[in-house]
C-alpha positions, 0 to 999 in steps of 0.5 A: 489220613487217606488223601490222594489229593496231597502230593508227596515227593520222595528223594532217597527211596533206598535202604531205609526210604523204600519202606517209608515211601511204600507206606506213604503210598497208602495215604498220599499221591507219591512221586519218587525220584529216579535212581540207579538202584532200580529194584526199590523204584520199580517196586514202588511204581508197581504199588502206585508211586509215580517215577520222576526223572529229575529234581526239576520235574519233581518240583514242578508238580507243586508238591505239598510235602517233600521228604529226603532220606539220604546216606549222609550230610554231604549228600543232603547238602548237595541235593539241598543246593540243587533243589533250593532254586527250583522250589516255587510254591510253599512246601514242607520239607521233612529231612529224614537224614542222620546228620552230623552235629551241624548238618541240619543247621546248614540245611536250614540255612540253605532253605532260609530264603525260600518258601520251604518249611524245613523240619528234620525227622531222623528215625529209630529202627531199621528197614524192617520197622520202616516197612512195618510202619513202626519207626520212632520219629525224632522231630525238630523244626518250627512248632507251627509245622509239627502237626502238618509233619505228623500228618505225613510221618504217621504213615511210617512212624508209630510215634513222633517225638518233638525235640524242638529245634532241628539242632536238638533233634539231630543231636538226640538222634546221634545220642540214641545211636550212641546208645544203640550202637554201643549196645549192639557192639557188646552183644556181638562180643557177647556171642563171639566170647560165648563161642570161644568159651564153648558155652551153649548160646541158646541157654545163655541167651535165655539167661541174658534176656532175664537180666538188665542186659536184655535189649532191642539189640540182643533180641534182634540178633539172638533169635536168628543167631542161635539158628545160624542166621547172622543177619538180625541187625540190618545195619552195615559196618560202613554205615556204623562207622559213619554214624560213630564218626558223627557221634565222636564229633558230637561227644568230643567235649564229653571225655568218658562218652567219647572214650566209649564211642572210640572203643566201638569205632576201633572195633568196626575200623578193624572189621573194615580193614579186614574187608568186612565193611559191606557186612551187616554188623551182626555178621561179624559174630562169625568172623575172626579179625 
């Protein structure tokens, strides 16, 4: 896989993108766009990446692949409109953003008349899995671009699953988040309720892990929480609300599913109203609201 002759541009080397870019550096010649959050950029440069000051400078490098990992659909669309006229050579663009239900289609339409081969690959996992290179990729795009995409994505994805179109891959990501966020919400309330009832949480977790309630969310949170560390689930309340807004829109014609999503939405809305929007969701275990 190692090929330093291949140039990869990376937009959005932050919360999730830092680990992705760090792993890409091991295999490719990586260029990162300048950012006001200096810490991840400076770390990447120290590991071998090259910092580039503007989109124009980035796209004048004749990249082989460009990756985007930004916070939401509006930001992704804004960037897409800026970079689309600047791209001259044929290039694979892999969009790692978690989009709303129509975001990936809008992105694809922006790039339709360009040399860009557009694909999406939102991921399952958090910043720890990103740094360890064991994310799960949810890929969508033209089938001719799948093998080329995997060549780059295998730097930070343990598996890459082909869902066909960009639309279906984006929907699959939202449904996966629906499952994981509702499970996480239940785990948080499991801990809060045990605390209120004065039940030995260490013993209770051992029992819970033996049943069908065992989950990735429980394991991420439990092992640290019983030691008094409530930062086991590295995803903020604000980001959770963003994803649940996208999920609710996707599920609005699925009555029971939307009702379940709304329960979680109200849980995190209440937390934000109490000033907890910047907290990690697992930190809510020790908060009263």
